[in-house]
N, C-alpha and C positions, 0 to 999 in steps of 0.2 A: 746315439744315432749320428751325431755330428762327427764323431771320430771316424765312424764307418764311411760317411760321405767323403771326408777328407782323404781317407785311404783310397777310396774308389777313384776320386778325381785325380789324386796323385799318380795312380797307376795309368789312368787314361792319358794324362799329360806325358808320362814317360813313353807310352806307346806312340803317341803322336810325334814326340821328339825323335824317336828312333826311325819312324817313317820318313820324317823330314830329312834326317841325316843320310838316309840311303839314296836320296835323290829321286826325282821323278822318272828319269830314263830307265831305272832298274825296277820300277814299281809295276804292279799289275794294272794300275790305272793307265799307264802308258800303252800297254798292250790292248786294253779295251778301247782306248781313244783311237788307236791305229785301226782297229777293226771297224769302228764306227765312222771312220773317215775324217776324224778331227785332226787338223794340222798340229804338229808337235808344240808349237809355241802356244796355241790356244789351249791345248790339253794341259800344258804346264801351268797356265794362268788359272784354269778351272780347278786344277789340283791344289794350287796354293790357296785359292779362295775357299775351297772346301775345308782345308786344314784350319784356316782362319775362323770360319764359321764354327767348327767344332771346338776350338779354344774358347771362343766367345760364349758358346752354349755352356761349357763347363764352368766358366767364370760366373755366368748368370745363375747357374744352379747353386753355386757357392753363396752368392749374395742373397738368394732367396731363403736359404736355410740359416745362414749365419748372420745375415744383415749386411748393410752396405759397407760396414767397416771391417769386413772379414779379413782384409789384408793387414790389419793391425795386429791380429792374433799371431802368435809365434808360428803355428803350423801354416797359417795363411801366407805369411811372409816366405816360407819355404816353397810354397807352390807358385807364388808369383814369380 
């Protein structure tokens, strides 16, 4: 179960990383923010905060399953 979780979290982190490297302006979140009348800078801040929350949620999930020292594991160091 732990290996499966680490693989899932690893894939989610890679997905977030690819979203982050594609920049906010070219994301679908930018289009939605424009439609809702959210200024570009505010939309970018919201987008970055959402990405940060997702990363923290993934790390919290890892610590719940593997314990607080999950970063000391070989696979955990790769995800960090």
